[in-house]
N, C-alpha and C positions, 0 to 999 in steps of 0.2 A: 502493500500501501506506499509507505514512503517513497518506495521508486518509482511510483507513479505520479506520485508528488510532484516530486523532481521535474519528472520528463514534462510532465504538464507546467511548470515553471519556466525550465528554457523555452518550452515553443512557444508560451504565452511572452517572455521576455523575448523572443527572437522574433514573434510577429508583430510587437511592440516597436520595435526597433525600423523592421521594413516599412512599417505605418510610417513614423516619424520621417525617415527617410524619403519616403513618396510624395510626403505633404510639404519639404524644403524642395522638393525637385520642380514640383508643381507651382509654389511659389515664387522661383527664380524664373522658370519659364514664362508665368504670367508678368513678371515685373519687368524683363524682358522685351516684352511687347506692350509695353504700357505709357510710350510716347507719345505725342498730340500726332490724331489724324489728320487724314489731310485736308477735310471741311475745317477742322481746327486752326489748319494751317491757311489757307485761303481765307476765312472768315475774319481772323486777326491780321491779314496783309493787306486782305478790303478798307477795313477799319480805319487802318494808319494809313494808307493810303488816300483815302476820301477825306482823312484829317488833315490832310498836306502833312505829314509828318511822315516823310520821303526818308529818312533814317531811321526810327522805327520800321518800315513797312521794307527797308532794304535788308533787315536783319532775318525776315522769311525767305529769300531769294535765291538764286542761283549765282554765282560770280556775276555772268555776264549783265543781268536785270541789275542785281544789288549796286554796281556802277553805273548805268544808266539811272538810277534812281538816287544814287550820289549826286551827278551831275545836273539833274533835275533838280534837286537842292540847293546848289551852287546858284544855279540860276537863277531860282526864286529868292534866296537870301540878294540877290542881287536888283531885285525890283524895288518899286518904290515901295515903303510903309505902309501905306493905303492900297496900295494893289494886294499883296499879301493880308491884309485883313481882309479886303473884299472877296477872294479867294477862299479863305477858311471862313468866310461868314456864308457863302454861298454852298459849300461842302457840308459844314459840321451838320447838317441834316439830313446826310447821304447816311443809308443803314445797306449792309448789305444783307442779302436772306439767300443764304444756301439753297439750291431745289433738290441737287440730286448730285450725287459723286459715282461716280462707275471707270470700269478700270480698261485703263489703255494700255496693258502691257505689264511685262511682270513688274516693272518700279516705276510706274509711272499711272496717275489717275487724274482724268479730267472728272473737274467741280463745277457744274451747272450753278449760275446766281443771278440775280435780280440785284440791281441797285433803286433802291426806293427813295424818297424825299418825303421823310416824315415830316415836316413842315411846310405851312405855305411860305413861298417866298417868292419876292416879286420877280425872280427869274425864270420860276419854274412856272413849266406849262402844262403838267401832270406829275404823278404821285410816281411813277413807272418812270425811271430815268434811264436804266441800261441793262436787259437780258444779255448773258454770255458764258464765257466759259473762262475758266484758267486751269495750266496744265499744271502739276503736280507731279514731280521726280523726288523717287527716292534717292538721297545723296548718304555720304559718312557722316553727317551730322543729321540726319534724319530728312521728311519730307520739306521738300523747298518749292519754294513757285520759280515755274520754268516761263523763259518767253518765247514760247511757239505761235503765241497768238498773233494773228496778222496786225493788230496794230502795233503791235510792239516792234522796233526796228534795232532788236541787239543781236540778231543773230546776224553773224557775218560769212 
């Protein structure tokens, strides 16, 4: 009887150890996939971009688009203060609305979005400003906005 209890104790201890290792492995695997989703990257980029915060928007981009935004920031800073404030006033109510995301390959996602004007603005003609898509690619740093859209000129 004593031998049976010892065997039972050893088996239970071994099973608990296996369970513990399995849980640790599962937690590690889940934590590796916990980075921001492409939709979140797109939304954060669009919010910063339409707030004319190009420096912050550039953080979400591939190097080519990042450089274009930093160049735009230089141009924006060269403008008259009143013009800069008008640009920011006009775009401050633009809100991105992510519509959908779909895989465009192994490391690429197309994120479809709308930009909506959330406030009555004397320059606005409707609430819907633009519908389009962003190409998001997976890089070593995580997902980044890529400039494949025809409105961008950063691909050389």
